[in-house]
Structures are given as C-alpha cells and as structure tokens.
C-alpha positions as CSV (number, residue, x, y, z in Angstrom):
1,M,112.0,65.1,87.3
2,V,113.3,68.4,87.6
3,E,114.5,70.0,84.1
4,L,116.5,73.4,83.6
5,V,114.2,74.7,80.6
6,T,116.4,77.8,80.1
7,G,119.6,76.4,80.0
8,H,121.8,74.2,77.3
9,A,121.5,71.0,77.8
10,G,123.5,70.1,74.5
11,K,120.4,68.6,72.9
12,A,116.9,69.7,71.9
13,H,114.8,69.8,74.8
14,A,112.4,72.8,75.5
15,T,108.9,72.1,74.3
16,A,106.2,74.3,73.3
17,E,104.1,72.8,76.3
18,Q,107.1,74.0,78.6
19,A,106.7,77.9,77.0
20,A,102.7,77.4,77.5
21,G,103.1,77.0,80.8
22,L,105.0,80.0,81.6
23,N,103.1,82.1,79.4
24,A,99.9,80.9,81.3
25,G,101.7,81.1,85.0
26,I,102.8,84.6,83.7
27,L,99.7,86.0,82.3
28,G,97.2,83.9,83.7
29,L,94.6,81.1,82.6
30,D,92.1,83.1,80.6
31,D,92.8,84.4,77.0
32,Y,94.2,87.5,75.8
33,V,94.2,89.7,72.8
34,L,97.4,91.5,73.0
35,D,97.6,95.2,72.3
36,V,99.7,95.0,69.1
37,H,98.6,95.6,65.5
38,D,95.0,95.5,64.7
39,K,94.0,93.6,67.8
40,F,92.0,91.6,65.3
41,K,89.7,94.2,64.5
42,I,86.6,92.4,62.1
43,T,85.1,94.3,59.0
44,V,82.2,93.3,57.6
45,V,83.1,93.0,53.9
46,S,79.2,91.6,52.8
47,A,76.2,89.7,53.7
48,N,78.5,86.6,53.9
49,K,81.9,87.9,54.2
50,V,84.0,89.3,57.2
51,T,87.8,90.2,57.4
52,I,89.7,89.7,60.5
53,G,92.8,92.2,60.9
54,T,96.1,91.3,61.9
55,G,97.1,90.6,65.8
56,E,98.8,88.5,68.5
57,L,96.8,86.5,71.4
58,V,97.4,84.0,73.9
59,M,94.5,81.4,74.8
60,Q,95.6,78.7,77.7
61,G,99.3,79.7,77.3
62,R,99.6,79.1,73.5
63,H,100.6,82.2,71.7
64,V,99.1,82.7,68.1
65,S,100.3,85.2,65.5
66,Q,97.9,86.6,62.7
67,G,100.6,88.8,60.5
68,T,98.2,89.2,57.6
69,P,94.5,90.1,57.6
70,E,92.3,86.7,56.9
71,D,88.9,86.7,55.1
72,L,86.4,84.2,56.7
73,I,83.0,82.9,55.1
74,V,79.8,83.5,57.3
75,T,77.0,80.9,55.9
76,N,73.9,83.2,54.5
77,G,71.4,83.7,56.8
78,S,67.7,82.4,56.4
79,Q,64.6,84.8,55.5
80,G,62.5,85.6,58.4
81,Q,65.2,83.7,61.0
82,K,67.9,84.9,63.6
83,R,71.2,83.3,64.3
84,N,74.5,83.9,66.3
85,D,77.4,82.3,64.9
86,L,80.7,82.6,66.7
87,I,84.1,83.5,65.2
88,V,86.8,81.5,67.2
89,C,90.6,81.0,67.4
90,R,90.7,77.0,67.5
91,Y,93.7,75.1,69.3
92,A,93.7,71.3,67.8
93,K,96.3,68.9,68.5
94,G,96.4,65.9,65.6
95,S,98.1,62.7,65.1
96,Q,101.8,62.4,66.7
97,N,100.7,65.5,68.7
98,I,101.2,68.1,66.2
99,E,99.4,70.9,67.1
100,S,98.0,74.0,65.2
101,A,95.5,77.0,65.4
102,K,93.3,78.2,62.8
103,L,90.3,80.8,62.7
104,V,87.0,79.2,62.8
105,V,82.9,80.5,62.4
106,V,81.0,78.5,64.4
107,R,77.9,78.3,62.9
108,G,74.4,78.7,65.4
109,T,70.9,77.4,65.0
110,P,68.2,79.7,63.6
111,T,65.5,80.6,65.2
112,T,62.1,82.8,64.7
113,G,62.9,83.6,69.0
114,T,65.9,85.0,70.6
115,P,69.0,83.2,69.4
116,T,71.7,81.5,71.4
117,D,75.5,81.2,71.0
118,P,76.7,77.8,69.6
119,A,78.4,75.4,71.8
120,V,82.4,75.7,71.7
121,N,85.0,73.5,72.8
122,T,86.1,74.6,76.6
123,T,88.5,71.9,77.5
124,S,91.9,73.4,78.1
125,P,94.9,72.0,76.5
126,L,96.9,72.8,79.7
127,D,94.1,69.6,81.3
128,G,94.7,67.6,78.4
129,G,92.1,69.0,75.7
130,T,93.0,68.2,72.0
131,T,90.4,71.1,70.9
132,Y,90.1,74.7,72.4
133,D,88.4,77.7,71.1
134,M,88.7,81.3,72.2
135,P,85.5,83.0,71.0
136,L,86.7,86.6,69.4
137,Y,83.6,87.7,68.2
138,R,79.5,87.3,68.0
139,I,78.1,87.5,64.6
140,P,74.1,88.2,64.7
141,L,72.0,87.6,61.9
142,N,68.9,89.3,61.5
143,S,67.0,87.3,58.0
144,I,69.6,87.7,55.7
145,A,71.7,90.7,57.0
146,I,74.9,90.5,59.2
147,G,74.2,93.0,62.5
148,T,77.0,94.7,63.8
149,P,79.9,92.0,65.4
150,V,80.2,92.0,69.2
151,P,83.6,91.2,70.5
152,L,84.1,88.5,73.1
153,F,87.9,89.0,73.8
154,N,89.8,90.7,76.5
155,V,92.6,93.0,75.5
156,L,96.1,92.1,77.6
157,K,97.6,95.5,78.4
158,P,101.4,96.0,78.2
159,M,103.8,95.9,81.5
160,S,104.4,99.6,81.1
161,D,101.0,100.1,81.2
162,V,100.5,98.2,84.7
163,W,103.8,100.2,85.6
164,D,102.1,103.5,85.2
165,S,98.7,102.8,86.5
166,L,100.8,101.5,89.9
167,T,102.8,105.1,89.9
168,P,101.5,107.8,92.3
169,V,100.8,111.4,90.6
170,T,99.7,114.0,93.2
171,G,97.6,117.3,92.8
172,Q,96.0,119.5,94.8
173,V,92.6,121.5,95.7
174,R,92.0,124.6,97.4
175,M,89.8,124.1,100.9
176,P,86.8,126.7,100.8
177,Y,86.7,129.2,103.8
178,S,91.2,128.4,103.7
179,D,94.4,129.4,102.7
180,R,95.5,126.2,102.5
181,Y,95.0,123.2,100.1
182,I,94.1,119.7,100.1
183,T,96.9,117.1,98.6
184,L,95.2,114.8,96.0
185,V,97.3,111.3,95.6
186,R,95.9,109.0,92.4
187,V,97.2,105.5,92.0
188,G,95.4,103.9,88.8
189,R,91.8,105.3,88.9
190,I,91.8,105.5,92.9
191,V,91.7,108.9,94.5
192,T,92.8,109.6,97.9
193,A,92.3,113.1,99.9
194,C,94.3,114.5,102.9
195,A,94.9,117.1,104.7
196,Y,95.3,119.0,108.0
197,I,94.7,122.6,108.1
198,T,93.5,126.0,109.4
199,L,90.0,127.4,108.6
200,T,90.6,131.3,107.8
201,S,86.7,131.7,107.7
202,N,83.2,130.6,109.6
203,F,80.8,129.0,107.5
204,N,77.6,127.8,109.5
205,Q,75.3,125.2,108.8
206,T,75.7,125.3,104.7
207,S,73.8,123.0,102.7
208,N,75.0,122.6,99.2
209,V,76.5,125.7,98.6
210,S,78.6,125.9,95.9
211,V,82.5,126.9,96.0
212,N,84.5,128.8,93.6
213,E,87.4,125.9,94.1
214,T,87.1,122.9,91.8
215,I,89.0,119.7,91.4
216,P,91.8,119.8,89.0
217,K,91.5,117.4,85.6
218,G,93.1,114.0,86.4
219,F,91.7,113.6,89.5
220,R,88.0,114.1,89.3
221,P,85.6,111.4,89.8
222,S,83.9,109.2,87.2
223,G,80.6,110.6,85.6
224,D,78.7,107.4,87.3
225,S,79.9,108.7,91.0
226,R,81.3,111.9,92.8
227,A,84.3,112.8,95.0
228,V,83.6,112.9,99.0
229,M,85.8,114.8,101.2
230,R,85.0,114.5,105.3
231,G,86.3,117.4,107.4
232,T,86.2,117.3,111.2
233,D,87.8,118.6,114.4
234,N,88.6,117.3,117.7
235,S,85.7,118.8,119.1
236,G,83.2,118.0,117.0
237,A,81.9,121.3,116.5
238,T,83.4,121.7,113.4
239,S,82.2,119.2,110.4
240,F,81.5,119.3,106.9
241,Y,81.2,117.5,103.9
242,L,82.7,118.7,100.0
243,Y,81.7,116.5,97.1
244,G,82.8,116.8,93.8
245,T,81.1,116.3,90.3
246,A,82.7,114.9,87.2
247,D,83.4,118.2,86.1
248,G,85.4,119.4,88.7
249,K,82.8,121.7,90.7
250,M,82.4,121.2,94.5
251,V,79.8,122.1,96.9
252,L,80.1,122.2,101.0
253,N,77.6,121.3,103.5
254,G,78.1,121.6,107.0
255,T,79.6,124.1,109.9
256,G,83.1,125.3,110.2
257,Y,84.7,128.2,112.1
258,T,87.6,130.1,112.0
259,S,91.3,129.3,113.5
260,R,89.7,125.8,113.9
261,F,92.7,122.8,112.5
262,V,90.5,120.2,110.7
263,G,91.4,116.8,109.3
264,I,89.6,115.9,105.9
265,S,89.9,112.9,104.5
266,G,88.4,111.2,101.3
267,C,88.4,108.6,98.3
268,W,87.0,108.3,95.0
269,I,87.1,106.7,91.5
270,T,88.3,108.8,88.7
271,A,86.8,108.7,85.1
C-alpha cells in the first residue's frame, strides 16, 4: 500500500527503514564516507592501539555519525608471523528490531606466508541482513609491529563538487604557424579542442618539431597521457598532428600551407 512518508499523518509513521531506502536511492547502494569532519582519519597510537577520528558515513542507506574520536584495541601480533586485521563499521539489528552501529576490529589469521583479510558480514540490511560490515581500514601486522593502515573506503563528494565538474570551462591555445586560436573546453577532466582557422605560414613534413605555443594550465593532459589535436583541410594536402605534454609543451608533425582553411579537433584527459 502506498504511504506518504514526508507528510503529516497525525501519528508517528516515518521509519528508519524508509529513510535508509531514500538515502540508498539517492546516494547509491555502495558504502561511503562523507567529505566532512576528519573522514574517519586513523592514527596509530601504539603497537596495539589506533584512534579513529570524527566523520559521517552512509552504509547501505544507513547514516552513521562519529562525533568524537574513538580508540580501538588491536590484538598484539605474533613473533615471526603476519596478520591482516580489518576495522569495520558494523551495523546490527537485534531483538525487537533495535538497530545499532559501532566500530569493530575484525581479527585476521596469523601466518608465516602472505596474510589474507578476515571474512566480514556482507548481507545488506536492505536485503534483510541483520549484521553488515563496512570495511574502513586494513591493519597489516608484521610480527608485533603495526604497519601502515590501508584505507578501504570511498569518499563521496558533495553535490557542489559534482556541479563544478559538470560546468564547462573554456580556454584557448594559439595554433602554430597561424594568428588564430584553437578553442579548448573542459568538462570535468575531459578536454575537447576545436577550430576552423587559416594558416599564415608553410610547414612541410615536420617531424616532432617543438613549437613555442603551450597549452594553458588547467587544460594540460595528465602525466600518463598526452593531448592530441589533428588538423586537415578539404583537399587532404594539409594534414598534421599537434601533441601536448603534461607541462603544456607541444610538438608538430605533418604538413601545412599558407592560406589553407584547416579544421582542428582533439580530446584528452587532464590531470
């Protein structure tokens, strides 16, 4: 039967289950730490104690808040053995359907070989699960020493960041051998380049020739890729590529002739 949740009914009727369903529908069915407070920052205090900072998270639609830092005890490691422990946020539904959440250290199995993570509870409360674990950190132990904790969660960025990432940003780079400019448009990390311009000088069968023009900051390709812009005219006589690197420098390959109208296009990923 349909029920109006966000409306006055003259009696208490909105449930935590309905709120969780709304959160999961908007934020998704994954688990997230929200981008506020300390984001559950971890600090290793000693060989058997860590501190988890403040934060907010959403696990399977359930909102969990940590308003003050919390100390957790890690069982001492064993001499000559390795172990992986997990710090999880555990949801539980007990008798009379009372629900709770707490931070728990799930102890792994010591081994002289390569340690594996301990098993956790994975049946979502949205699917009827009464215990569910959201992993936050892996705690590697080598003998009696705690290693560097490994974050296992995703941070969900606010809608304002999403809005910014979808807002187009425009720029331009001057075309070598021309007095015209190539238009650059960045949406998120994707940059497109386009232009229909006239060349003012010839260049013939250039091969990896460095040019003075540079791609402006904010539009340069990531370090593991490069910008690629191709130019051609209707006759096919003019055909070239412009390659740009992460520091904005460009090289030119190909052939171009004075007064030719050239179409230029390109696309790449920024840092």
